KOLMI-681913 format. One record per residue (C-alpha): x, y, z. Coordinates in Angstrom, 2 decimals, decimal comma, padded with zeros to 5 digits. Example, Ala and Ser with C-alpha at 12.3 -4.5 7.8 and 13.67 -1.06 7.14 Angstrom:
+---------+---------+---------+
:       X :       Y :       Z :
+---------+---------+---------+
:  012,30 : -004,50 :  007,80 :
:  013,67 : -001,06 :  007,14 :
+---------+---------+---------+
//
This chain:
+---------+---------+---------+
:       X :       Y :       Z :
+---------+---------+---------+
:  005,20 :  030,56 : -033,26 :
:  005,74 :  027,91 : -030,60 :
:  006,70 :  029,18 : -027,16 :
:  009,00 :  026,57 : -025,66 :
:  008,17 :  027,84 : -022,18 :
:  004,38 :  027,48 : -022,57 :
:  002,78 :  024,91 : -020,28 :
: -000,74 :  023,67 : -019,76 :
: -002,65 :  025,92 : -017,34 :
: -004,48 :  024,53 : -014,29 :
: -007,96 :  023,16 : -014,97 :
: -010,85 :  023,01 : -012,50 :
: -011,94 :  019,59 : -011,33 :
: -015,40 :  019,87 : -012,88 :
: -014,04 :  020,78 : -016,31 :
: -011,59 :  017,84 : -016,30 :
: -014,28 :  015,39 : -015,19 :
: -016,92 :  016,68 : -017,62 :
: -014,57 :  016,18 : -020,58 :
: -014,39 :  012,47 : -019,85 :
: -018,14 :  012,24 : -019,32 :
: -018,76 :  013,38 : -022,89 :
: -016,77 :  010,50 : -024,35 :
: -018,58 :  007,40 : -025,59 :
: -017,67 :  004,13 : -023,88 :
: -015,40 :  002,99 : -026,72 :
: -013,26 :  006,13 : -026,36 :
: -013,15 :  006,14 : -022,57 :
: -011,19 :  002,89 : -022,75 :
: -008,51 :  004,68 : -024,76 :
: -008,11 :  007,75 : -022,57 :
: -005,03 :  006,56 : -020,67 :
: -003,16 :  005,90 : -023,91 :
: -004,19 :  009,30 : -025,28 :
: -003,00 :  011,03 : -022,10 :
:  000,41 :  009,42 : -022,54 :
:  000,58 :  010,73 : -026,11 :
: -000,60 :  014,19 : -025,05 :
:  002,61 :  014,64 : -023,06 :
:  004,44 :  014,98 : -026,38 :
:  002,05 :  017,39 : -028,06 :
:  003,62 :  020,88 : -028,43 :
:  002,07 :  023,69 : -026,40 :
:  002,05 :  027,22 : -027,83 :
:  001,21 :  030,54 : -026,24 :
: -002,10 :  031,85 : -027,53 :
: -004,12 :  035,02 : -026,82 :
: -005,73 :  034,53 : -023,39 :
: -004,45 :  030,97 : -023,10 :
: -002,54 :  028,20 : -024,88 :
: -002,91 :  026,12 : -028,03 :
: -001,98 :  022,42 : -028,11 :
: -000,94 :  021,07 : -031,53 :
: -002,29 :  017,53 : -031,86 :
: -001,61 :  017,28 : -035,61 :
: -001,24 :  019,60 : -038,60 :
: -005,00 :  019,96 : -038,91 :
: -006,02 :  019,45 : -035,26 :
: -005,47 :  021,65 : -032,23 :
: -006,97 :  022,10 : -028,77 :
: -007,31 :  025,67 : -027,52 :
: -007,54 :  026,43 : -023,79 :
: -008,76 :  029,86 : -022,73 :
: -007,50 :  031,01 : -019,34 :
: -009,45 :  033,18 : -016,90 :
: -007,71 :  034,35 : -013,71 :
: -004,96 :  031,83 : -014,41 :
: -007,13 :  028,72 : -014,83 :
: -009,45 :  026,99 : -017,30 :
: -012,67 :  027,52 : -015,37 :
: -015,39 :  026,60 : -017,89 :
: -016,02 :  023,72 : -020,30 :
: -016,56 :  026,31 : -023,05 :
: -012,96 :  027,45 : -022,56 :
: -011,60 :  024,15 : -023,93 :
: -012,20 :  023,78 : -027,70 :
: -010,90 :  021,19 : -030,16 :
: -010,88 :  021,78 : -033,92 :
: -011,68 :  018,16 : -034,86 :
: -015,11 :  017,07 : -036,11 :
: -015,91 :  014,99 : -033,02 :
: -015,50 :  017,88 : -030,60 :
: -016,39 :  018,39 : -027,84 :
: -016,83 :  014,62 : -027,31 :
: -013,36 :  013,90 : -028,67 :
: -010,33 :  012,12 : -027,31 :
: -007,99 :  015,06 : -028,03 :
: -009,84 :  017,47 : -025,77 :
: -010,26 :  014,90 : -022,99 :
: -006,58 :  013,92 : -023,14 :
: -005,37 :  017,52 : -022,93 :
: -007,68 :  018,38 : -020,02 :
: -006,67 :  015,17 : -018,23 :
: -002,99 :  016,03 : -018,72 :
: -003,31 :  019,56 : -017,33 :
: -002,66 :  020,17 : -013,62 :
: -005,71 :  020,50 : -011,43 :
: -006,60 :  023,85 : -009,92 :
: -006,68 :  022,62 : -006,36 :
: -009,27 :  023,77 : -003,87 :
: -007,76 :  026,49 : -001,71 :
: -005,10 :  027,64 : -004,18 :
: -004,61 :  031,40 : -004,05 :
: -007,13 :  033,36 : -006,06 :
: -006,07 :  036,95 : -005,62 :
: -009,06 :  038,39 : -007,48 :
: -011,54 :  036,62 : -005,24 :
: -009,47 :  037,39 : -002,16 :
: -009,30 :  041,09 : -002,98 :
: -013,03 :  041,28 : -003,61 :
: -013,79 :  039,48 : -000,38 :
: -011,50 :  041,56 :  001,78 :
: -012,69 :  044,81 :  000,19 :
: -016,34 :  044,00 :  000,82 :
: -015,68 :  042,63 :  004,30 :
: -015,44 :  039,03 :  005,49 :
: -018,30 :  036,75 :  004,65 :
: -018,88 :  033,95 :  007,13 :
: -020,45 :  030,78 :  005,84 :
: -022,45 :  028,76 :  008,32 :
: -024,14 :  025,44 :  007,73 :
: -027,27 :  025,10 :  009,77 :
: -028,41 :  021,69 :  010,99 :
: -031,17 :  020,32 :  008,80 :
: -033,53 :  017,37 :  008,81 :
: -031,68 :  014,21 :  007,78 :
: -034,81 :  012,18 :  007,25 :
: -033,89 :  010,00 :  010,24 :
: -036,18 :  011,76 :  012,66 :
: -036,12 :  015,08 :  014,53 :
: -032,95 :  016,27 :  016,20 :
: -033,33 :  018,55 :  019,18 :
: -031,17 :  021,67 :  018,80 :
: -029,97 :  021,45 :  022,39 :
: -029,29 :  017,70 :  022,26 :
: -026,00 :  017,98 :  020,41 :
: -023,61 :  020,62 :  019,14 :
: -022,45 :  018,53 :  016,20 :
: -023,76 :  019,44 :  012,72 :
: -025,84 :  016,87 :  010,88 :
: -025,93 :  015,99 :  007,20 :
: -028,82 :  016,54 :  004,85 :
: -029,95 :  013,59 :  002,72 :
: -028,21 :  015,16 : -000,27 :
: -024,95 :  015,49 :  001,66 :
: -025,19 :  011,88 :  002,82 :
: -025,60 :  010,78 : -000,81 :
: -022,58 :  012,82 : -001,84 :
: -020,47 :  011,33 :  000,95 :
: -021,49 :  007,84 : -000,20 :
: -020,35 :  008,71 : -003,73 :
: -017,03 :  010,02 : -002,39 :
: -016,57 :  006,88 : -000,30 :
: -017,22 :  004,68 : -003,32 :
: -014,83 :  006,69 : -005,52 :
: -011,92 :  006,73 : -003,07 :
: -012,47 :  003,06 : -002,23 :
: -012,31 :  002,20 : -005,93 :
: -009,00 :  004,07 : -006,18 :
: -007,58 :  002,19 : -003,19 :
: -008,75 : -001,19 : -004,50 :
: -007,23 : -000,52 : -007,93 :
: -004,08 :  001,10 : -006,56 :
: -001,99 :  003,72 : -008,29 :
: -001,01 :  001,23 : -010,97 :
: -004,63 :  000,49 : -011,85 :
: -006,19 :  003,94 : -011,40 :
: -006,55 :  005,56 : -014,79 :
: -008,37 :  008,57 : -016,14 :
: -011,79 :  007,02 : -015,47 :
: -011,02 :  006,56 : -011,76 :
: -009,82 :  010,16 : -011,60 :
: -012,98 :  011,36 : -013,36 :
: -015,23 :  009,56 : -010,88 :
: -013,26 :  011,02 : -008,00 :
: -013,44 :  014,52 : -009,48 :
: -017,18 :  014,19 : -010,11 :
: -017,73 :  013,19 : -006,50 :
: -015,52 :  016,08 : -005,37 :
: -017,50 :  018,56 : -007,46 :
: -020,79 :  017,28 : -006,06 :
: -019,37 :  017,48 : -002,53 :
: -018,33 :  021,09 : -003,02 :
: -021,80 :  022,01 : -004,31 :
: -023,31 :  020,28 : -001,26 :
: -021,16 :  022,27 :  001,15 :
: -018,69 :  019,47 :  001,96 :
: -015,64 :  021,53 :  001,16 :
: -013,01 :  019,69 :  003,16 :
: -013,54 :  016,22 :  001,63 :
: -013,97 :  017,85 : -001,80 :
: -010,58 :  019,55 : -001,54 :
: -008,93 :  016,34 : -000,33 :
: -010,42 :  014,37 : -003,23 :
: -009,10 :  016,91 : -005,76 :
: -005,63 :  016,68 : -004,21 :
: -005,76 :  012,89 : -004,53 :
: -006,77 :  013,14 : -008,17 :
: -003,85 :  015,50 : -008,78 :
: -001,41 :  013,10 : -007,13 :
: -002,73 :  010,19 : -009,21 :
: -002,06 :  012,25 : -012,33 :
:  001,50 :  012,92 : -011,11 :
:  002,04 :  009,20 : -010,57 :
:  000,74 :  008,25 : -014,02 :
:  002,99 :  010,85 : -015,68 :
:  006,08 :  009,82 : -013,67 :
:  006,27 :  013,33 : -012,22 :
:  009,26 :  013,49 : -009,82 :
:  007,11 :  015,54 : -007,44 :
:  004,93 :  012,49 : -006,70 :
:  005,35 :  011,01 : -003,21 :
:  003,62 :  007,74 : -002,35 :
:  003,54 :  008,46 :  001,43 :
:  001,81 :  011,79 :  000,72 :
: -000,86 :  010,03 : -001,34 :
: -001,30 :  007,44 :  001,42 :
: -001,87 :  010,24 :  003,94 :
: -004,45 :  011,94 :  001,71 :
: -006,31 :  008,68 :  001,12 :
: -006,39 :  007,99 :  004,85 :
: -007,69 :  011,51 :  005,52 :
: -010,49 :  011,21 :  002,96 :
: -011,54 :  007,72 :  004,11 :
: -011,66 :  009,06 :  007,65 :
: -013,63 :  012,16 :  006,65 :
: -016,37 :  010,24 :  004,82 :
: -016,91 :  008,20 :  007,96 :
: -017,13 :  011,23 :  010,28 :
: -019,80 :  013,64 :  009,01 :
: -019,05 :  016,26 :  011,67 :
: -015,50 :  016,62 :  010,33 :
: -016,69 :  016,76 :  006,72 :
: -018,58 :  020,02 :  007,23 :
: -016,31 :  023,09 :  007,09 :
: -016,20 :  026,59 :  005,55 :
: -015,69 :  026,98 :  001,80 :
: -012,32 :  028,70 :  002,03 :
: -010,25 :  030,86 :  004,32 :
: -012,25 :  033,72 :  005,77 :
: -010,07 :  036,84 :  006,03 :
: -010,98 :  038,99 :  009,01 :
: -009,90 :  042,59 :  009,67 :
: -007,32 :  043,13 :  012,40 :
: -005,81 :  046,17 :  014,06 :
: -002,29 :  047,44 :  013,31 :
:  000,09 :  044,52 :  012,83 :
:  003,85 :  044,69 :  013,49 :
:  005,82 :  042,10 :  011,51 :
:  009,43 :  041,00 :  011,93 :
:  010,65 :  039,16 :  008,81 :
:  011,95 :  035,63 :  009,40 :
:  012,73 :  034,16 :  005,96 :
:  011,37 :  033,88 :  002,40 :
:  010,45 :  030,59 :  000,76 :
:  010,01 :  030,13 : -003,01 :
:  006,77 :  028,28 : -003,78 :
:  006,25 :  025,99 : -006,78 :
:  003,13 :  023,80 : -006,69 :
:  002,26 :  020,76 : -008,78 :
: -000,98 :  022,49 : -009,84 :
:  000,84 :  025,14 : -011,88 :
:  001,21 :  027,93 : -009,33 :
:  004,43 :  029,63 : -008,21 :
:  005,56 :  032,59 : -006,17 :
:  007,08 :  033,46 : -002,82 :
:  005,95 :  033,35 :  000,80 :
:  007,48 :  035,39 :  003,60 :
:  007,24 :  034,01 :  007,13 :
:  007,16 :  036,76 :  009,73 :
:  006,69 :  036,98 :  013,49 :
:  004,40 :  039,31 :  015,42 :
:  005,56 :  040,61 :  018,84 :
:  003,84 :  037,79 :  020,75 :
:  005,80 :  035,19 :  018,75 :
:  002,99 :  034,02 :  016,47 :
:  003,89 :  033,28 :  012,85 :
:  002,20 :  035,06 :  009,95 :
:  002,70 :  034,72 :  006,19 :
:  002,58 :  037,16 :  003,28 :
:  002,46 :  035,58 : -000,18 :
:  002,48 :  036,38 : -003,85 :
:  001,43 :  033,17 : -005,62 :
: -000,08 :  032,98 : -009,11 :
:  000,00 :  030,67 : -012,15 :
:  003,57 :  030,13 : -013,34 :
:  006,70 :  028,02 : -013,08 :
:  009,94 :  028,11 : -011,05 :
:  011,09 :  031,30 : -012,75 :
:  008,07 :  033,12 : -011,29 :
:  009,05 :  031,97 : -007,80 :
:  012,29 :  033,92 : -008,11 :
:  010,58 :  036,97 : -009,60 :
:  007,82 :  037,09 : -006,99 :
:  010,31 :  037,57 : -004,16 :
:  010,67 :  041,14 : -005,45 :
:  006,93 :  041,87 : -005,17 :
:  006,19 :  044,69 : -002,69 :
:  004,46 :  044,03 :  000,61 :
:  000,73 :  044,95 :  000,43 :
: -000,06 :  048,50 :  001,44 :
:  002,24 :  050,66 : -000,66 :
:  005,47 :  050,80 :  001,38 :
:  007,52 :  049,45 : -001,55 :
:  009,32 :  046,93 :  000,69 :
:  009,98 :  043,79 : -001,41 :
:  008,96 :  040,45 :  000,09 :
:  012,56 :  039,25 : -000,04 :
:  013,81 :  042,23 :  001,99 :
:  011,08 :  041,70 :  004,57 :
:  012,13 :  038,06 :  004,93 :
:  015,81 :  039,01 :  005,13 :
:  015,54 :  040,78 :  008,48 :
:  013,17 :  043,58 :  007,49 :
:  010,19 :  044,89 :  009,36 :
:  006,83 :  046,42 :  008,50 :
:  003,74 :  047,81 :  010,20 :
:  000,41 :  047,05 :  008,51 :
: -002,73 :  049,04 :  009,25 :
: -006,20 :  047,57 :  008,58 :
: -004,82 :  044,20 :  007,39 :
: -006,98 :  041,14 :  006,90 :
: -005,79 :  037,82 :  008,35 :
: -007,13 :  034,31 :  007,78 :
: -007,48 :  031,81 :  010,65 :
: -004,32 :  030,02 :  009,50 :
: -002,24 :  033,20 :  009,67 :
: -002,22 :  034,35 :  006,03 :
: -002,25 :  038,10 :  005,54 :
: -004,53 :  039,21 :  002,70 :
: -004,21 :  042,18 :  000,42 :
: -007,27 :  044,43 :  000,44 :
: -007,98 :  047,98 : -000,64 :
: -007,86 :  049,19 :  002,96 :
: -004,40 :  047,82 :  003,80 :
: -001,61 :  050,34 :  004,37 :
:  002,00 :  049,61 :  005,29 :
:  005,13 :  051,44 :  006,44 :
:  008,69 :  050,17 :  006,88 :
:  009,87 :  049,41 :  010,40 :
:  012,97 :  048,08 :  012,12 :
:  013,47 :  044,34 :  011,76 :
:  015,25 :  041,85 :  014,00 :
:  018,00 :  039,27 :  013,71 :
:  017,62 :  035,59 :  014,54 :
:  019,48 :  036,15 :  017,82 :
:  017,27 :  039,08 :  018,85 :
:  013,76 :  039,25 :  020,30 :
:  011,16 :  038,28 :  019,27 :
:  012,75 :  035,87 :  016,75 :
:  015,30 :  034,31 :  019,10 :
:  012,52 :  032,73 :  021,19 :
:  011,74 :  030,36 :  018,32 :
:  015,04 :  028,54 :  018,93 :
:  014,62 :  028,33 :  022,72 :
:  012,16 :  025,41 :  022,69 :
:  013,66 :  021,92 :  022,98 :
:  013,84 :  020,07 :  019,64 :
:  011,64 :  017,25 :  020,96 :
:  008,93 :  019,75 :  021,99 :
:  009,07 :  021,34 :  018,55 :
:  008,77 :  017,90 :  016,94 :
:  005,71 :  017,05 :  019,04 :
:  004,02 :  020,31 :  018,03 :
:  004,82 :  019,71 :  014,35 :
:  003,40 :  016,19 :  014,48 :
:  000,19 :  017,54 :  016,00 :
:  000,09 :  020,08 :  013,18 :
:  000,26 :  017,32 :  010,56 :
: -002,60 :  015,51 :  012,29 :
: -004,90 :  018,50 :  011,79 :
: -007,02 :  018,90 :  008,63 :
: -005,05 :  020,43 :  005,78 :
: -007,26 :  023,54 :  005,66 :
: -007,05 :  024,17 :  009,42 :
: -003,29 :  024,18 :  009,91 :
: -001,69 :  027,34 :  011,26 :
:  001,09 :  028,97 :  009,26 :
:  004,53 :  027,58 :  010,05 :
:  003,31 :  024,75 :  012,26 :
:  005,58 :  022,28 :  010,44 :
:  008,75 :  024,35 :  010,94 :
:  011,64 :  023,41 :  013,22 :
:  014,15 :  025,91 :  014,60 :
:  017,43 :  024,11 :  015,27 :
:  020,96 :  024,92 :  016,44 :
:  023,77 :  022,50 :  015,74 :
:  027,00 :  021,60 :  013,99 :
:  027,69 :  020,00 :  010,61 :
:  029,42 :  016,62 :  010,95 :
:  030,47 :  013,89 :  008,60 :
:  027,25 :  012,04 :  009,47 :
:  024,90 :  015,00 :  009,01 :
:  023,82 :  017,78 :  011,35 :
:  024,18 :  017,26 :  015,11 :
:  021,29 :  019,11 :  016,75 :
:  021,90 :  020,75 :  020,12 :
:  019,74 :  018,83 :  022,58 :
:  018,56 :  016,43 :  019,87 :
:  019,65 :  013,79 :  017,36 :
:  021,92 :  013,91 :  014,34 :
:  019,85 :  014,53 :  011,21 :
:  020,41 :  014,44 :  007,48 :
:  019,73 :  017,71 :  005,68 :
:  017,66 :  017,51 :  002,49 :
:  016,39 :  019,96 : -000,11 :
:  012,67 :  020,89 : -000,12 :
:  012,81 :  021,24 : -003,91 :
:  015,48 :  019,82 : -006,23 :
:  014,59 :  021,84 : -009,33 :
:  017,79 :  023,28 : -010,81 :
:  016,20 :  026,75 : -010,94 :
:  016,17 :  026,83 : -007,13 :
:  019,58 :  026,61 : -005,39 :
:  018,53 :  024,41 : -002,45 :
:  020,49 :  021,29 : -003,41 :
:  023,63 :  023,21 : -004,43 :
:  023,64 :  025,15 : -001,15 :
:  023,15 :  022,04 :  000,96 :
:  026,07 :  020,30 : -000,73 :
:  028,21 :  023,29 :  000,22 :
:  027,05 :  023,15 :  003,86 :
:  027,58 :  019,39 :  004,05 :
:  031,19 :  019,88 :  002,94 :
:  032,02 :  022,01 :  006,01 :
:  032,39 :  019,69 :  009,04 :
:  032,51 :  021,65 :  012,27 :
:  030,49 :  024,57 :  010,91 :
:  027,99 :  025,76 :  013,53 :
:  024,62 :  026,69 :  012,06 :
:  021,24 :  027,99 :  013,11 :
:  018,57 :  026,49 :  010,82 :
:  014,93 :  026,83 :  009,90 :
:  013,80 :  023,45 :  008,60 :
:  010,62 :  021,61 :  007,74 :
:  009,74 :  018,25 :  009,23 :
:  009,46 :  015,25 :  006,89 :
:  006,99 :  013,01 :  008,78 :
:  007,70 :  009,85 :  006,78 :
:  011,50 :  010,25 :  007,02 :
:  012,49 :  010,38 :  010,71 :
:  016,19 :  010,77 :  009,96 :
:  016,01 :  014,05 :  008,02 :
:  014,62 :  017,56 :  007,71 :
:  014,21 :  019,89 :  004,74 :
:  016,32 :  023,01 :  005,24 :
:  014,78 :  026,34 :  004,22 :
:  017,12 :  028,97 :  005,69 :
:  020,38 :  029,10 :  007,64 :
:  022,51 :  031,47 :  009,69 :
:  026,19 :  031,33 :  010,64 :
:  028,99 :  033,59 :  011,81 :
:  030,64 :  035,38 :  008,90 :
:  034,15 :  036,73 :  008,30 :
:  033,57 :  039,86 :  010,36 :
:  032,03 :  038,03 :  013,30 :
:  028,52 :  039,12 :  012,41 :
:  025,66 :  036,70 :  011,81 :
:  024,92 :  035,91 :  008,16 :
:  021,52 :  034,56 :  007,17 :
:  020,42 :  033,14 :  003,84 :
:  017,20 :  031,88 :  002,27 :
:  018,57 :  028,69 :  000,72 :
:  015,93 :  028,59 : -002,02 :
:  016,70 :  032,08 : -003,29 :
:  020,36 :  032,88 : -002,58 :
:  023,13 :  030,93 : -004,28 :
:  026,04 :  030,49 : -001,85 :
:  029,74 :  029,87 : -002,43 :
:  032,78 :  029,26 : -000,24 :
:  033,49 :  032,99 :  000,08 :
:  030,36 :  033,35 :  002,24 :
:  031,99 :  031,26 :  005,00 :
:  035,08 :  031,87 :  007,15 :
:  038,08 :  029,62 :  006,52 :
:  037,83 :  028,24 :  010,07 :
:  034,28 :  027,34 :  011,20 :
:  033,07 :  029,68 :  013,93 :
:  030,69 :  028,78 :  016,79 :
:  027,04 :  029,75 :  016,87 :
:  026,49 :  033,37 :  017,98 :
:  024,47 :  034,51 :  020,92 :
:  024,88 :  034,79 :  024,68 :
:  023,08 :  031,49 :  025,27 :
:  025,01 :  029,47 :  022,70 :
:  026,19 :  026,17 :  024,26 :
:  029,96 :  025,74 :  024,51 :
:  029,85 :  022,26 :  023,03 :
:  027,14 :  020,68 :  020,92 :
:  026,44 :  016,96 :  021,41 :
:  027,28 :  014,63 :  018,54 :
:  024,66 :  011,89 :  018,29 :
:  026,00 :  008,58 :  017,06 :
:  023,50 :  008,10 :  014,24 :
:  020,31 :  009,60 :  012,83 :
:  017,10 :  008,45 :  014,53 :
:  015,54 :  005,41 :  012,95 :
:  012,26 :  003,57 :  013,41 :
:  012,27 : -000,19 :  014,12 :
:  012,67 : -002,29 :  011,02 :
:  009,38 : -004,02 :  011,76 :
:  007,50 : -000,73 :  011,82 :
:  009,15 :  000,30 :  008,56 :
:  007,93 : -002,99 :  007,07 :
:  004,41 : -002,22 :  008,30 :
:  004,54 :  001,23 :  006,73 :
:  005,85 : -000,38 :  003,56 :
:  002,84 : -002,72 :  003,55 :
:  000,49 :  000,28 :  003,84 :
:  002,20 :  002,13 :  000,97 :
:  002,42 : -001,00 : -001,18 :
: -001,34 : -001,43 : -000,88 :
: -001,79 :  002,11 : -002,23 :
:  000,64 :  001,48 : -005,07 :
: -000,64 : -001,90 : -006,20 :
: -004,17 : -002,10 : -004,83 :
: -005,99 : -005,04 : -003,37 :
: -004,59 : -007,65 : -005,75 :
: -000,96 : -006,81 : -005,01 :
: -001,68 : -006,68 : -001,27 :
: -003,12 : -010,20 : -001,42 :
: -000,25 : -011,80 : -003,34 :
:  002,60 : -009,93 : -001,62 :
:  001,53 : -010,47 :  001,98 :
:  004,41 : -011,18 :  004,35 :
:  003,27 : -014,01 :  006,57 :
:  006,18 : -013,42 :  008,95 :
:  005,48 : -009,74 :  009,56 :
:  002,76 : -010,22 :  012,24 :
:  005,09 : -012,51 :  014,21 :
:  007,96 : -010,02 :  013,95 :
:  005,70 : -007,16 :  015,07 :
:  004,58 : -009,14 :  018,13 :
:  008,19 : -009,96 :  018,95 :
:  009,01 : -006,24 :  019,34 :
:  005,83 : -005,46 :  021,26 :
:  003,77 : -004,01 :  018,39 :
:  000,88 : -006,42 :  018,93 :
: -001,81 : -004,05 :  017,66 :
:  000,21 : -003,57 :  014,49 :
:  000,36 : -007,32 :  014,06 :
: -003,45 : -007,49 :  014,25 :
: -003,79 : -004,67 :  011,72 :
: -001,52 : -006,48 :  009,25 :
: -003,43 : -009,72 :  009,71 :
: -006,78 : -007,99 :  009,15 :
: -005,48 : -006,20 :  006,04 :
: -004,11 : -009,43 :  004,56 :
: -007,35 : -011,28 :  005,21 :
: -009,46 : -008,46 :  003,74 :
: -007,29 : -008,37 :  000,60 :
: -007,47 : -012,15 :  000,08 :
: -011,12 : -012,59 :  001,08 :
: -012,90 : -014,15 : -001,91 :
: -015,45 : -016,50 : -000,36 :
: -017,77 : -018,87 : -002,19 :
: -021,45 : -019,55 : -001,63 :
: -022,93 : -022,98 : -000,91 :
: -022,93 : -023,80 : -004,63 :
: -019,25 : -022,96 : -004,99 :
: -019,83 : -019,68 : -006,80 :
: -017,40 : -016,85 : -006,07 :
: -019,02 : -014,14 : -003,99 :
: -018,43 : -010,46 : -004,82 :
: -015,42 : -008,87 : -003,20 :
: -015,91 : -006,51 : -000,27 :
: -014,10 : -003,29 : -001,22 :
: -015,44 : -001,46 :  001,83 :
: -013,96 : -004,10 :  004,14 :
: -010,57 : -003,81 :  002,42 :
: -010,64 :  000,00 :  002,65 :
: -011,51 : -000,09 :  006,36 :
: -008,76 : -002,64 :  007,10 :
: -006,25 : -000,50 :  005,18 :
: -007,34 :  002,66 :  007,01 :
: -006,89 :  000,96 :  010,38 :
: -003,38 : -000,18 :  009,43 :
: -002,47 :  003,27 :  008,07 :
: -003,70 :  005,10 :  011,19 :
: -001,86 :  002,69 :  013,47 :
:  001,39 :  002,92 :  011,48 :
:  001,25 :  006,72 :  011,57 :
:  000,53 :  006,88 :  015,32 :
:  003,24 :  004,34 :  016,16 :
:  005,80 :  006,16 :  014,02 :
:  005,01 :  009,48 :  015,72 :
:  005,36 :  007,96 :  019,20 :
:  008,68 :  006,26 :  018,46 :
:  009,99 :  009,30 :  016,61 :
:  009,37 :  011,47 :  019,68 :
:  011,30 :  008,97 :  021,79 :
:  014,21 :  009,02 :  019,33 :
:  014,37 :  012,85 :  019,48 :
:  014,27 :  013,00 :  023,28 :
:  017,80 :  013,19 :  024,76 :
:  018,83 :  010,43 :  027,16 :
:  019,32 :  012,36 :  030,40 :
:  020,80 :  009,37 :  032,22 :
:  023,49 :  008,99 :  029,54 :
:  024,51 :  012,61 :  030,04 :
+---------+---------+---------+
//
């Protein structure tokens, strides 16, 4: 019987790529069309996995282990051409990718129970001559790793040249192959980035609303930068959980998690006494409904305190916990926990999070985004803001007026509904926890809020889990609580905005990713360099000129024959423009968030 809720499980990168490799050339040309058809094939629950009905006499069965399709033998088609058939390749190409670094609780539990295992990569002979151990502290690549990086560079360059519109299943397969080889060679960071890019390309081809072109641009820039800097490409395989002493946690808020790779759950952000953020998560394969269910999962260690209660002002003491470098708390056999007193947002140690100036918080968050994805500390992208709702948005105390947006607009999560309710209460003072949106300087994504309730006490709500209504607010908006609350919050005239010329430059960078080299060449704005120089962005003008020339560069030899294009030159010119646009946007965004002291 068909289960209407059944969905395709995540598939490892190597399984998805290998399925396309088995196809003969005549079938590889038809993969993109088959993937489009596969979106309409019914998916049924099946013992240990799912079954995809291609036709009355044809079905593809996917066996799931630990939530993912981890082996080529776990994907079987009933047709006569299997396994080198279009049905199997289309289904595996349609499934979400099991991204590098996604939670694997079985592996995590085994690792933490046996003790942390450090992975070190020793310098080896590169074939370019001896390297003295004391001459440099930077790691060096082996010949095999250099070959893998070259393959990754070629694959990501091909994607950039073709653009999203021209990157089909074959481009994704080449990228996944290179990622798999990189992981086997110990180049885990570029491998994980490549898999994320492949996943985003699949989202774009399937018109998934979760796809964001600026996010893909950032990932492409990161990978192109990594393959050119070997020292940055070498990193540990995954988070190494290390034992710590007793850990006192004060719950801050709970966030529902729904990933594009088929995982869902809940993450609690908590604060230790010194003010550092830590996270406790329950994330596993599933959809939005699992995100709501997981908030009731107990904290590791047996104290029976649900994650949601910990995030809603609860407290806990963990003994013998394991913590990763980015602040994630693991669940091992040795962990024990007991309930403890929590704290409100206006009480120590939580209140200190709102004491930093908004501009200082923004600067720290921008630095966080500049770090490698697998090296970012928990909560580094969060902003803690006080302010008042206005007709124009949310006037931040000591900062600009911002628009409030939902982190996730799925109807199963009440973010959007709650924000519409808050926006309809001008004059309502709020204390917010929000996430920075780097490519949208005028807005933040709101995760949790606090306000003064009917009885004068502070009310706090996780906006992704708790559905609000008008009865939760007093009839007359009340001011923000706390002894240090300002008597009057400034009302900025308008949300911060970047110069139009810089927005046009960023648009040029994103358009190159969307359309590739050909679109960049034919859609070049000859006036943009002049406009950039007119507002003082002379380096940006040079980057645009170089990108346009690299896109249109099709020279001829002395006999008039067209020379081959230079994809590497185009990729380098695009990377330079993307890095400049990002750095300029960050600098101007900081200026827009900094209050004008002279005006006050």
